N, C-alpha and C positions, 0 to 999 in steps of 0.2 A: 818465412825466413828462406826457408831450403828452398822451396820453387823459385822466389828471386834470385838465390844466386845460380840455383841453377839454370833458368831462363838469361841469366848473364852469360854463364859459363857457355852456352851453345851461342851466342848472339860472337861473342869474340871467338870461337874458334872458327864459327865460319867465315865471318871477317876473314880473321888471317887464310882459310882454306879457299876464297873466291876472292879475297880483295876488295870486294864490295858488295853491301849488302842492303836489301830493302826489307826498312820497319820502321816505327814510331818515332815521333821526334823526342820523347820519354823516352825509350827502349834507348834511344840511338845517344840521346844524352849520357847515360849511363854507362853504357858498355864503350864510348868511345874516350870516359877514364881510367877503365880497366884496361881498353886496349894498350893507351899510352903510358900504362904505366910497367905490362911487359914486354912491350917492345923498346924501353928502358934497361929494362931486366936482361933483356936480347942482347943489348949492345955490352952492356959487362962480359956476358958469355962466361966466365965461370961456373964452377960445377953446381954452387950455392943456386946461381940464377936458375939454370938448367932446372934444379929439382924444384925450384919454387914455379917457374911456369908449368911445369909438367903435373903439380899436383892443380894446376887450374885447366890447363887446355885441355882436353876430354883425349883426341885422338895423337897418336905419339909422332906419325908424319906430317900433323899440322906445325908441331914444337919445333922439331927437324925443319920443317919450312920456315920459321919464324925466324932460327938461328941462324941458318947458314944461307939464307935470302934476302929476308924481309929487314932481317937485323944490316946487315950489310949495308942497304938505300940510306939510311940513315945515319951514316958513321960519323958525320959531320953534322948536321942538323941537331940544334938543341930540344927541340922538341914539338910539337903540332903534326904527330903523324899522320893525324886522319883529316876527315874533311865529313862535315854533315851539309849533304846537298838537295835545298827542299827543291820538290818535284811539283807541288800546286796541288797533289791529290787528296780527297779527302778517302778514309777507308767506309767500306759500307756500313760495318756491322754497328760500327760506334763515335763515325764522320770523324775519327782522329785523323788530325796531318800526317802524312805519309813522306820520308826522307830516305835519300842513300846514304848509308855512314860507308865510306870509301877511304881507301889508304891513299896518302898524297904521293904520286909521281913524279919524275924528275923530266923535262922535256925530253933527255935522252932514252931513258923509260917507253915516256911517251911514244917518242918513234918508234923504237923497238917494235912495242905490240901492235900499232898500226901497220908495221910491215908484215910480219906473222899473220895479222888480221887477213891482209889483205892477199897475200898470198895464200891462204886456206879459202878465201874466195873465188880466186883464179883455178885451183885447182878444182875445186866443184864445178866450177862454169864449165873448164874442158872434160871433167868427167862428163858430165851431161851429154856434150856434145859425143865422146866417144860411148858412151856406153857404159863405161868401168864406173864401179863402186865411190861414192864420193866421199867417205871414211879414208881408203886407200889412197886417192887424192891428195889428202890435205894432208895427211901423216907425211906422203914425199915430197909434198911442198914446207914443209916445216923443218925436215932435216935439210933440203936445199936452203932454208933459211938458217939453219945453223942454230935452230931451236927444239927441244925436245917439244914431240906433243903428246897433247894430253889425251893421256889412257880414258876409253868411257867404259862406263860399265857394260859389261855385254849380257844380251837381250835375255831373257830366263825363257826357258822351255816351257810354250804353254802345255800345261796338263791335260789330260782327258777329263769332263767332266764325270764324277763320280756318279752311281745310280740311285735312284732319287731313296731306295729301301736304305742305302749307307749315309747318306746323309741324315736321313732323321734318327739313325741310330736303331734302326727297325732290321738289322741284316740278317736274314736267314740262318739260323742256326737249324740243326739238326732236325727236329722234327715239327718243328715251330714255324707256322707259314706265315705271309705276308697278307697286306692287305689283298693284294690283286687276286691271291690264288684261293681267297677265303670267298670271296666275291664266285671266283668263277667254281669252286666247289660246290656253292647254296645256287648256282644257277643249273648246274647238270644235275645234283637233287631235284632242284622243283620239275623240271624237262622228264627226270624218267618217272617221278609218279604221274604225271600228267600224261606218260605214255602208257603207265601200267594199268592206270585208273579207267581208261577207254576200252 
């Protein structure tokens, strides 16, 4: 039971964060129930509703987005905040049908999203022509369109690979010798015996 609850919490959190998720039909139908209830709570907007949503949604930022951004979209809508779109594919492992679970948006919201998307694509194309970074150009285009640019995660610095002795937990300490040192010492002894015996 706990795994099921955690799975649904993850799905609903991802739905509110990305506004569209890719999952199986059964998971989408269950997550849809919970997402619609949470949106209804968010429309209420009182302290009790905030606490109820915060218990279920994993990330604070996503809960804030639910109350500040998503709930106002549906202020006049009595229900039906999500949509399941069947995409006709089957999953490779278990052949279950795959769907998109997405938040329903008004025509104005779709037009605004389209403008932002087009502005980003134009900025990327211009950046390629000029040789500038595409990310910086996309941010400028989004600012010009009057929309907050999405923050991308910074790339992690690549660490140098560890020495093989460290990886295996056989770091050389004090008087202990690694495997390579032992082989070299044995080979040196063998050469000295041959040289001394002649």
